[in-house]
C-alpha positions as CSV (number, residue, x, y, z in Angstrom):
1,M,101.3,116.5,109.6
2,T,97.6,115.9,109.0
3,T,97.3,118.9,106.6
4,T,100.4,117.8,104.7
5,H,99.0,114.3,104.4
6,A,95.6,115.7,103.2
7,L,97.3,118.1,100.7
8,F,99.3,115.2,99.3
9,G,96.1,113.2,98.9
10,A,94.6,116.2,97.1
11,F,97.8,116.3,94.9
12,L,97.1,112.6,94.0
13,G,93.6,113.6,93.1
14,A,94.8,116.5,91.0
15,A,96.8,114.1,88.8
16,T,93.5,113.2,87.1
17,A,93.2,116.7,85.6
18,P,94.9,115.8,82.2
19,F,92.8,112.6,81.9
20,A,89.4,113.4,83.4
21,P,89.1,117.1,84.1
22,V,85.4,116.8,85.0
23,A,86.2,114.3,87.7
24,T,89.2,116.3,89.1
25,P,87.3,118.3,91.8
26,G,85.8,115.1,93.2
27,A,89.2,113.3,93.0
28,V,90.9,116.2,94.8
29,V,88.3,116.0,97.6
30,V,88.5,112.2,97.9
31,G,92.3,112.4,97.9
32,F,92.2,115.1,100.6
33,V,89.9,112.9,102.8
34,G,92.0,109.8,102.2
35,G,95.2,111.6,103.1
36,A,93.7,112.8,106.4
37,L,91.7,109.6,107.2
38,P,94.3,107.6,109.1
39,D,94.6,110.4,111.7
40,V,91.1,109.7,113.1
41,D,93.1,107.8,115.7
42,L,94.7,111.0,117.1
43,L,92.8,110.7,120.4
44,A,93.2,106.9,120.6
45,A,96.3,104.8,119.9
46,H,97.8,107.3,117.4
47,R,99.7,105.8,114.5
48,R,98.5,102.3,115.5
49,S,94.7,102.1,115.5
50,T,94.1,103.4,111.9
51,H,97.6,103.4,110.4
52,F,98.4,100.3,108.3
53,P,101.6,101.0,106.4
54,V,101.8,97.4,105.0
55,Y,98.1,96.4,104.7
56,A,97.1,99.7,103.2
57,G,99.4,99.1,100.3
58,L,97.9,95.7,99.8
59,V,94.5,97.3,99.4
60,A,95.8,100.2,97.3
61,A,97.5,98.1,94.7
62,P,94.4,96.2,93.5
63,A,92.2,99.3,93.8
64,S,94.7,101.1,91.5
65,A,94.7,98.2,89.0
66,L,90.9,98.2,89.0
67,A,90.9,102.0,88.3
68,L,93.3,101.5,85.4
69,L,91.2,98.6,84.0
70,V,87.7,100.0,84.4
71,G,88.4,103.7,84.2
72,T,85.2,104.8,85.9
73,P,85.2,107.8,88.2
74,L,84.1,105.6,91.2
75,A,87.0,103.2,90.6
76,T,89.4,106.1,90.3
77,F,88.1,107.7,93.5
78,L,88.5,104.4,95.3
79,A,92.1,104.1,94.1
80,I,92.9,107.7,95.1
81,L,91.4,107.2,98.5
82,C,93.4,104.1,99.1
83,L,96.6,105.5,97.7
84,A,96.3,108.7,99.8
85,A,95.7,106.7,103.0
86,T,98.7,104.4,102.2
87,A,100.9,107.4,101.5
88,H,99.9,108.9,104.8
89,C,101.1,105.9,106.7
90,L,104.3,105.7,104.8
91,M,104.9,109.5,105.3
92,D,104.5,109.1,109.0
93,V,107.5,106.8,109.0
94,L,109.5,109.6,107.3
95,G,108.4,112.1,109.9
96,G,109.0,112.5,113.7
97,G,108.0,110.2,116.5
98,L,105.2,110.1,118.9
99,E,105.9,112.7,121.6
100,H,104.4,116.0,122.8
101,R,107.7,117.8,122.2
102,P,108.8,116.0,119.0
103,W,111.6,118.5,118.4
104,K,113.4,116.7,121.2
105,A,113.3,113.4,119.2
106,T,112.9,111.1,122.2
107,S,110.5,108.6,120.7
108,D,111.4,105.6,118.6
109,R,107.8,105.0,117.6
110,G,107.0,106.2,114.1
111,V,104.1,103.9,112.8
112,Y,103.0,100.5,114.0
113,D,103.5,97.7,111.5
114,H,100.7,95.3,112.2
115,L,102.0,92.7,109.8
116,N,105.3,92.3,111.8
117,G,103.9,93.3,115.2
118,R,106.4,96.1,115.9
119,W,106.9,99.8,115.7
120,L,108.7,101.3,112.7
121,R,111.2,103.9,113.9
122,P,110.7,107.5,112.7
123,R,113.2,108.6,110.1
124,R,112.7,112.4,110.9
125,W,113.1,113.6,107.3
126,V,110.4,116.0,108.4
127,R,111.5,116.5,112.0
128,Y,108.0,116.8,113.4
129,A,104.4,117.8,112.7
130,G,104.5,121.5,112.6
131,A,108.1,121.9,111.7
132,P,108.8,124.5,109.0
133,E,109.7,121.8,106.5
134,D,106.3,120.2,107.2
135,F,104.7,123.5,106.0
136,V,106.9,123.8,103.0
137,L,106.1,120.3,101.9
138,G,102.4,120.8,102.3
139,A,102.5,124.1,100.4
140,A,104.5,122.4,97.6
141,F,101.9,119.7,97.3
142,A,99.1,122.3,97.3
143,A,100.5,124.5,94.6
144,P,99.7,122.3,91.6
145,V,96.3,121.4,93.1
146,L,95.5,125.1,93.4
147,A,96.4,125.5,89.7
148,V,93.8,122.9,88.6
149,T,90.9,123.8,91.0
150,S,88.7,126.8,91.3
151,G,86.0,128.4,93.4
152,R,85.2,127.1,96.9
153,L,87.5,124.1,96.5
154,R,90.5,126.3,95.7
155,W,89.6,128.7,98.6
156,G,89.1,125.7,101.0
157,L,92.5,124.3,100.1
158,L,94.2,127.7,100.4
159,S,92.6,128.0,103.9
160,V,94.1,124.7,104.8
161,V,97.6,125.9,103.7
162,L,97.2,129.1,105.7
163,G,95.9,127.1,108.7
164,S,99.0,124.9,108.4
165,G,101.2,127.9,108.4
166,L,99.5,129.2,111.6
167,F,100.0,125.8,113.2
168,V,103.7,126.0,112.4
169,A,103.9,129.4,114.0
170,V,102.4,128.2,117.3
171,R,103.5,124.5,117.4
172,R,106.2,124.9,120.0
173,R,103.9,126.8,122.3
174,L,101.2,124.1,122.5
175,P,102.8,121.7,125.1
176,P,103.2,124.4,127.8
177,L,99.7,125.6,127.0
178,A,98.3,122.1,127.4
179,E,100.1,121.8,130.7
180,R,98.4,125.1,131.9
181,I,95.0,124.1,130.7
182,F,95.0,120.5,131.8
183,G,97.2,120.9,134.8
184,E,99.5,118.1,134.0
185,D,102.9,117.5,132.4
186,S,102.5,116.9,128.7
187,G,105.7,114.9,128.6
188,D,106.5,112.4,126.0
189,V,103.8,109.9,124.9
């Protein structure tokens, strides 16, 4: 769901359009990065190393308050970055679990809650990363962002939406492909 997270972050950034249209392109980019940022742990302890569903909110709240009080582009960008990263962690709880074949729904690990020292179970509102509803959600977040952006930024976001659609088209073929390439069973994590 990385593209969906990133597109939601961009959506948060696009919310600046009515208030600060000059800052909107930067806010969209910052939101996009913030939405994707927690997934830097994809090759490590995914959804544990850089996912902080509770602590991220504790940082996002004062950052948002600062942005509302100060109103500078830098404070706004910081708030959007923090809000997008927080939303990512919370969205992962609403998605599928940590397994190579998430459509089988065998994992009870959604996101690690560092504050309470336990895994939060996946809710599977979006069954798994790469499910059709994942694409629809990302495209829905992207639509208003595409309406307030232009040029290379719009084309870049559109390419992310199209890449997300391609991922959905091949998602179920990836585990058997990984088994052939790496010569091992890509069973559940």
